[in-house]
N, C-alpha and C positions, 0 to 999 in steps of 0.2 A: 729415373734420376738416382744417382748414387747417394747412399746415406753417409754423411760426413760428420765429424765431431763439431765443427764450427761453421754453422750455416751462414754467418755474416762475413766470412772470409772468402775471397776469390782465389783460392789456392787448390792444388790437387788433393785428392784423398790421401795419397802417400805422404805429402807434406803435412797435412793436418794430423794424420795418425802419428807421425814422428813427433810433432809438437805436443800432441796430447800426452803421449807416453813420457816425453821429457818432463812435462808439467807434473804428472802424478807419480813419477818414479820413486820419490822418497817414501810415499805411503802405499805403493802398489802391493807389496807382499802382505802388509797388514790388511788392506782392504780385500784382497783376494780371499784370505782365510776367514775374515770377519763376515763378508757378505755371503759366503757359501757355507758358513758354519763349519769350515774346515774340511768339507767333503771334497773340495778340489784336490786335496792331497791324495785321497783315496782314488779319485778318478785317474790321476796320473800313474799311481801304482798299478791300477788295473790295465791301463794302456801299455805299460811296460811288460806286464805279464802276458798280454796278448802278443806283443812283439816277440817275446822270448819263445812262445809256443807256435808261432806262425810257420806254416809249411806251404811252399808253393805248389806241391803236387799232392796234397792231402796229408792225413795224419801219419801215414807210414813213410813219408819222405824224410830225408835227413834234415836235421836242424839247420837253419840258415846262419851264416856268419854275422857277427855283430862287432867286428874288430874296429870298424870305422863308422861313426854315427854323425849325421848332420842334424842339428836341432835348429829349425827355422823359426823366426820370430821368438827367439829364445828369451827375450825380456831380461829378467834377473837370473835366469838359469835354473829354475826349479825343475823343469822337465829333464834337462841335461843331468842334473844331480840324481834324479830317479833312475836315469839310464845307466848310471854306474853299476847298478845291480847286474847288468849284463857282462860286466868285466871287459869293457872295450879297451883297445889300445889308445884310441883317440876319439874325443868328441869335439866337434866344432859347433859353437853356437853363433848364429848370425842374427842381427837385428838392425833396424834403421834408426833406433833411438839411442843416442850416445848416453843419455841420462840413465837409461835402463842398463846399458852395458857397463857403465862405470860402477854401479851398485853390484852387478853380477860379478865383475872382476874381483872386487873386494871380498865378496862372498866366497869365491873359489880359493882366494889366498887364505882366508881365515880357516877354511876347511882342509887346506893342504892338498887340493886337487887341481890346482892351476896348471900342473904339468900334464894333466890328462885332458882337462876341459879348457879349450881356448875360446875366448869371447871376441868376436870379430864383427865390425860394421859391414853390413851387406844388405842389398835389396832382394827381397824374396822373389821378385819377379824377374831378376836378372842376376842370378847367383854367380859369384866370382870363383867358380870351380870348374874343373874339367868334366867332360862326359864320363859317366860310369865310375865316379870317384868314391862313392860311399856304399857300404853294405846295407845301411838302413838310413832312412830319412824320417824324422819325427817332427811334429809341430803341435803345440797345445794352445788353443784359443788364439790362433794367429791367422788362419786362412780367411776368417770372416773380415779381416781388415785389408785383404788384398784389393788393390785397385781393379785388377783384372784376374778373376779367380781361375779361369781356364789357363791363362798365360802362366800364372804362378804354379799351378799344379803340373803343367807341362814341363816347366823348368825343374821342378822337383823330380819328375820322372827322368829327365835328362841326366841328372847327376847321380841317380841311383844305379848301381851296377846291375847287369843282367842277373836275374834270380834274386835280386834284393827286394826289400819290403819297405813300404811307406805306411806310417801310422799317424793318423790325424785325430786329435781330440778337440772337439769344438762344442760350443753351446748349441742347443737346438730347441725346438718348440714342442712342449708337451702336447699330446693329442687327446688325452682322455679326461673326461669329467670325473671329479671336480678339480683335479690337479692343474689342468689347463687354466681354469679360471683363477685359482689361488695363486699360481705362479705369475699369471698375467698381472694381477693386482700388485704382487710383491715387486716385480721387475719394473713396473711403470711408476709406482708410488714410493715404496720404501727404499728400494735400492738407490735410485737417484738422490734421494734426500740424504741418506747416510754417506754416499759417495761425495756429495758436495760438501758436507760438513767436515769430513776427514781430509779430503784431498785439496779442498779449496778451488777446485776446477769446476765451474758451474755447468760445463757441457759434457765432460767425459763420461759420467755415469748416467746421463740421459742418452748418449750415443749408444751405450752398451745394449739396452733393450731394443732400441730402434734397429741396430745392426743385426741382432739375433732374429728379430721379426722378419727382416728383409732377406735373410740368408737362406739359400736353397738347401735345406737339410734333408736327411733321410734318403729316400730313393732319388730325389732330385740331385743331391750331391753325388751319389754313386754314378749317375749318368754323366756328370761333368768329369768325375774321376776317371771313368773309362774313356771318355773323349780325349783325356790327356795322355792316355796310353796304358793305364794300369789295368791289370787283369785279376781274376779271382777276387773281386772286391767283396767286402763284407761290411755290414752296418750293425753296430751293437749299441742300442739305446741304454742310457744309464739314468738311474734315479727318476723313473717315470718319464724319461725323455727330456729332462732338463739339459743333459749333455749327451754326446754320442761319440763313439769311437768308429773310425772308418779305416779299414785295412785294404791295401792294394799291393800287388806284386808287379814286378817288371819281368817280361819274357826272358827266359834263359837264352 
């Protein structure tokens, strides 16, 4: 059974995720940094460094191009902003939540980068782009919300150009004692309480630990990644396994 934000509603996971992010969008950035102690910023920077150094044929291969980047489930655009370090010509951020996109567009205007970063409505499992359109595809804390993970990853593979790279940053489940137990207590008890108080959404931050617990992380994710078509896949655990970076390439 799929984990959804609002168990009392007879709507699809996609619809519920969009509603949830619309509801929490005004407080989303604040809560992200508050609940992670700001370490989510470091995770995104690390993911972009991994993207920069990624080579499809090993360390002696030439660097990959990052002229065009697609940021899926972009939210308010934090990951897209980090990707500016790669000096791309164009970044397109897509999301199903208009509330998140509206805040993201204002953020890009204030920073003077809206000519580089375009925020566009779009479904991650049916991307409105041509085959082989982007040099790199990135997503932070978004694939966990896909209604059909394999379908979403397969469409990400479709829009990645041959030789291109996909970098996924996502929450995962710590595996080692005592951090596994400490994080479990924090995510089930403290995180939902703070989330409810700040966002006023009683379900959103209960959904977060439930969706992380149910998500196929680590080697299980790599198997689905490869089933979607990606090769030379790699898993990099972060902060005792609280989050993970997954890297995959598309055949030349």
